[in-house]
N, C-alpha and C positions, 0 to 999 in steps of 0.2 A: 591314415595318410592320404589314401586315394579319395576318401570322402571330403577331406579338407580342400584338396586340389580341385575337385569337381565343384565344390561350393564356391571357391574363389573364382573359377572360370564363370560360373553362373552369375555371381555378383558383378563381375567386370562387364558382362554383357548387359546387365540391368543398368549399370552406371553409364555405359555408352549410349544406350537408348534414351536415358533421361536427358541427355544434353544434345539431342538430335534436332531440337527446334530452336529457332531464333525469333525473337519478338522485337519489333521496332515501333516507336511512337512518333507520330508526325503532328506538329503543331499547326493548327488550321484556324484561320479567322472565321468568325461566325457567318460572315457574308458569303463565304465560299460554299457552294453546294456540293459537298463531298460525301459519298456514300460508300458502300462495299466495293464498288468498282474502282475507287480511288487507289486501293492497295495494289491492284494489278498494274496501274499506270505508273506509280512511283517506285515500285519494287516488284518487277516481273516474277511471277510464280508464287507470290504470297497470297494469303487469304485474309479477309476482314476478320478481326477478332474482338471488336467492341469500341466503345467511345468512353473517354474520361473527361471530366470537367477540368478546364484550365482556369487561368486567372484572367479577369476582365473579359474582353470579347473573343477569347481564344478557347479552343478545346483540343483534345488530343485524340487522334484516331489510331487504333492499335492494329498492326498487321503482323501476321505470323507466317513463318515458312518452315515446313517440316523437312 
């Protein structure tokens, strides 16, 4: 019984840690010169997490906050 309780507490801690980060995508026109510093401007405290191709002249910049 104590082992199951301890395992449950451990798993709850793991689950809480898994959802601690939030990621946002911002659509940007290709004419804009946006790099890693863009994330800190639009969402203070976030970090650059990559770029995704969008449709037409747009792409998406990914920002993550832990």
